[in-house]
Wavefront OBJ file of the C-alpha trace (Angstrom):
o trace
v -8.136 17.841 15.100
v -12.230 17.510 14.017
v -10.702 15.410 10.605
v -7.631 13.129 12.960
v -10.395 12.614 15.695
v -12.681 11.547 12.402
v -9.751 9.304 11.140
v -8.620 8.064 13.928
v -12.343 6.414 14.288
v -12.265 5.432 11.483
v -9.345 3.274 11.545
v -11.032 1.818 14.740
v -14.236 0.623 13.514
v -12.722 -0.306 10.537
v -9.768 -3.244 12.072
v -12.619 -4.371 14.793
v -15.619 -4.843 13.141
v -15.391 -5.167 -15.714
v -16.843 -6.439 -18.908
v -15.651 -6.139 -22.236
v -11.859 -4.860 -21.707
v -8.989 -5.386 -23.540
v -6.438 -7.698 -21.090
v -2.936 -6.859 -21.313
v -0.720 -9.455 -21.487
v 1.405 -9.842 -18.416
v 4.753 -9.450 -21.386
v 5.474 -9.827 -24.974
v 7.766 -12.761 -26.308
v 10.259 -13.340 -29.359
v 6.657 -14.302 -31.154
v 4.464 -12.441 -29.417
v 1.401 -11.538 -31.033
v 0.866 -7.344 -31.737
v -1.013 -6.401 -29.130
v -3.637 -3.402 -30.193
v -4.330 -1.289 -26.703
v -8.542 -0.045 -26.146
v -8.843 3.249 -27.969
v -7.897 5.842 -25.988
v -5.137 4.331 -24.698
v -1.539 3.172 -25.292
v 1.092 0.206 -24.311
v 3.409 0.574 -20.831
v 5.922 -1.115 -19.907
v 7.030 -1.837 -17.006
v 10.480 -0.377 -15.509
v 11.596 -2.413 -12.193
v 11.099 -0.343 -9.000
v 8.312 0.896 -10.602
v 4.928 0.499 -8.503
v 1.483 0.623 -9.852
v 0.459 4.046 -7.638
v 3.576 4.969 -9.315
v 2.515 4.962 -12.785
v -1.255 5.411 -11.680
v 0.211 9.322 -11.068
v 2.782 9.354 -13.836
v 0.024 8.884 -16.558
v -2.624 10.934 -14.813
v -4.923 7.139 -14.081
v -6.797 6.671 -10.879
v -5.418 3.906 -8.976
v -8.319 1.931 -9.438
v -9.017 2.920 -13.121
v -5.759 1.906 -13.839
v -6.129 -1.484 -12.026
v -9.815 -2.162 -13.647
v -8.960 -1.771 -16.817
v -5.982 -3.989 -17.039
v -7.580 -6.724 -14.628
v -5.410 -6.406 -12.195
v -7.775 -8.143 -9.543
v -5.667 -8.393 -5.851
v -2.372 -8.778 -7.966
v 0.366 -10.000 -4.774
v 2.688 -7.631 -7.537
v 3.300 -5.882 -11.279
v 6.932 -6.865 -12.704
v 9.464 -5.055 -14.696
v 8.821 -6.382 -18.607
v 4.668 -6.224 -17.650
v 3.044 -4.373 -20.292
v -0.122 -1.839 -18.719
v -2.580 0.188 -20.947
v -2.461 3.464 -19.795
v -4.135 6.535 -21.098
v -2.386 7.975 -23.998
v -1.786 11.841 -22.958
v -0.077 10.473 -19.620
v 3.454 12.238 -19.247
v 5.089 8.945 -19.424
v 8.180 10.518 -20.826
v 8.472 11.534 -16.134
v 11.033 8.769 -14.772
v 10.048 6.781 -12.107
v 13.282 8.559 -10.368
v 11.096 12.263 -9.582
v 8.657 10.447 -7.612
v 11.522 8.512 -5.091
v 10.671 10.046 -1.660
v 6.715 10.493 -1.754
v 6.664 6.563 -2.816
v 4.922 3.734 0.183
v 8.114 1.620 1.734
v 8.274 -1.851 2.977
v 7.910 -1.392 7.298
v 9.633 -4.043 8.638
v 11.283 -6.954 6.328
v 10.072 -9.923 6.368
v 7.286 -12.324 4.676
v 3.544 -11.919 3.569
v 1.890 -14.232 6.073
v -1.816 -12.866 4.731
v -2.243 -10.680 1.863
v -5.081 -8.209 1.056
v -8.592 -9.446 1.176
v -7.600 -12.877 2.992
v -10.243 -13.824 4.615
v -9.515 -15.056 8.414
v -12.631 -16.198 10.952
v -14.676 -15.305 8.314
v -13.401 -11.410 8.204
v -11.240 -10.013 5.016
v -8.022 -8.290 5.888
v -7.531 -4.908 5.706
v -4.410 -4.406 4.932
v -1.708 -6.952 4.777
v 0.271 -8.844 7.607
v 4.055 -9.255 7.364
v 5.626 -11.757 9.599
v 8.568 -9.937 12.056
v 11.035 -10.736 14.258
v 10.441 -9.866 17.666
v 12.280 -6.445 19.069
v 12.477 -5.558 15.080
v 12.759 -1.943 13.795
v 9.364 -0.355 11.950
v 9.908 2.076 10.073
v 7.640 4.877 8.537
v 6.098 3.917 5.104
v 6.544 7.608 4.202
v 7.040 10.924 5.639
v 3.431 12.164 7.642
v 2.318 12.738 11.038
v 0.927 10.510 13.940
v -2.868 10.878 14.853
v -3.179 7.686 16.988
v -1.584 5.658 19.302
v -3.675 2.903 21.600
v -4.084 0.300 21.635
v -6.937 -2.243 19.809
v -8.514 -5.290 20.440
v -7.226 -7.972 18.145
v -3.782 -5.805 17.050
v -2.117 -4.557 19.661
v -0.624 -1.563 20.444
v -1.472 0.634 16.924
v 0.244 3.720 15.176
v -1.447 6.277 11.955
v 0.421 8.002 10.349
v -2.025 10.888 8.908
v -0.104 11.697 4.842
v -1.915 15.129 4.509
v -3.414 14.266 1.296
v -5.923 12.235 1.601
v -3.625 9.078 2.755
v -2.825 7.589 5.889
v -1.003 3.970 6.791
v -1.535 1.821 9.566
v 1.036 -0.285 12.153
v -0.403 -2.713 14.300
v 1.292 -4.987 16.714
v 4.625 -2.281 18.016
v 5.972 -1.761 21.281
v 8.507 -0.035 23.268
v 6.984 3.070 20.925
v 10.053 5.617 20.072
v 7.432 8.429 18.333
v 4.046 9.981 20.159
v 0.970 11.772 19.033
v 1.428 15.714 16.039
v 5.295 14.362 15.484
v 6.135 15.318 11.705
v 7.887 11.942 10.707
v 9.975 11.442 7.524
v 10.367 8.385 5.884
v 12.225 5.470 6.913
v 11.784 6.844 10.590
v 11.997 4.374 13.464
v 8.207 3.655 15.136
v 8.766 1.440 17.802
v 9.502 -2.090 17.502
v 7.726 -5.772 16.246
v 6.129 -7.527 19.361
v 3.318 -5.709 21.227
v 0.709 -7.194 18.988
v -1.757 -9.733 21.366
v -1.858 -13.103 19.066
v 1.234 -12.656 17.735
v 4.393 -12.225 20.218
v 6.503 -13.498 18.313
v 6.743 -10.186 16.173
v 4.108 -9.950 13.454
v 2.690 -6.908 12.365
v -0.145 -6.235 10.605
v -0.023 -3.228 7.524
v -2.410 -0.855 5.845
v -2.189 1.502 3.655
v -5.786 3.809 3.225
v -7.525 6.481 1.035
v -9.946 8.449 2.655
v -10.779 6.448 4.986
v -11.283 2.908 2.571
v -8.784 0.509 2.655
v -5.828 -0.209 -0.200
v -4.221 -3.206 -1.137
v -1.114 -2.231 0.023
v 1.497 -4.278 -2.440
v -0.305 -2.307 -5.729
v 1.506 0.898 -2.998
v 4.358 -0.598 -1.775
v 8.241 -0.687 -4.143
l 1 2 3 4 5 6 7 8 9 10 11 12 13 14 15 16 17
l 18 19 20 21 22 23 24 25 26 27 28 29 30 31 32 33 34 35 36 37 38 39 40 41 42 43 44 45 46 47 48 49 50 51 52 53 54 55 56 57 58 59 60 61 62 63 64 65 66 67 68 69 70 71 72 73 74 75 76 77 78 79 80 81 82 83 84 85 86 87 88 89 90 91 92 93 94 95 96 97 98 99 100 101 102 103 104 105 106 107 108 109 110 111 112 113 114 115 116 117 118 119 120 121 122 123 124 125 126 127 128 129 130 131 132 133 134 135 136 137 138 139 140 141 142 143 144 145 146 147 148 149 150 151 152 153 154 155 156 157 158 159 160 161 162 163 164 165 166 167 168 169 170 171 172 173 174 175 176 177 178 179 180 181 182 183 184 185 186 187 188 189 190 191 192 193 194 195 196 197 198 199 200 201 202 203 204 205 206 207 208 209 210 211 212 213 214 215 216 217 218 219 220 221 222 223
């Protein structure tokens, strides 16, 4: 209970308030110059359906290190065929399907209208804003437990799920709540409907992925 309280307080407070490393090319063309990875690394070709989060877990590297080594600064999305440097000792023989069900899924269908670290009124976005339709279903991005439901200034009704491994997800702009605190939720279950955010009656929601209370770029994780 103490851990949950700390998580909720951290979320509420936060909402309201590599030189010299070679750069991996986007992809190999028909006359591409041979690529030499840095010592201790090999080249991994991104396949369809992979996310940076999935690649980091499968190759036993911290996500932050994978982003730094490949100089992926605020990337909107990686693409099939893109080349990345990963550790030479990586277990690259594990198929992407082996991790299905433990990745993060989109909480709602819609266009991203504000990206991670985009600034509004001088404040950096700690997640992404998605333009949904009023009443559209908001679904659990990943299996977990509901640890917070409440209204936050400027964000409307907010739901927080704790995923039990240091990660949590935050869903702002909810109405018609379908869950309660302490419920165990499976990935894809309907949590609520869009339209409860005071500044976005048209259905816009705000979504965050946090690791140990620190906001992460959701697009590094989402399928």
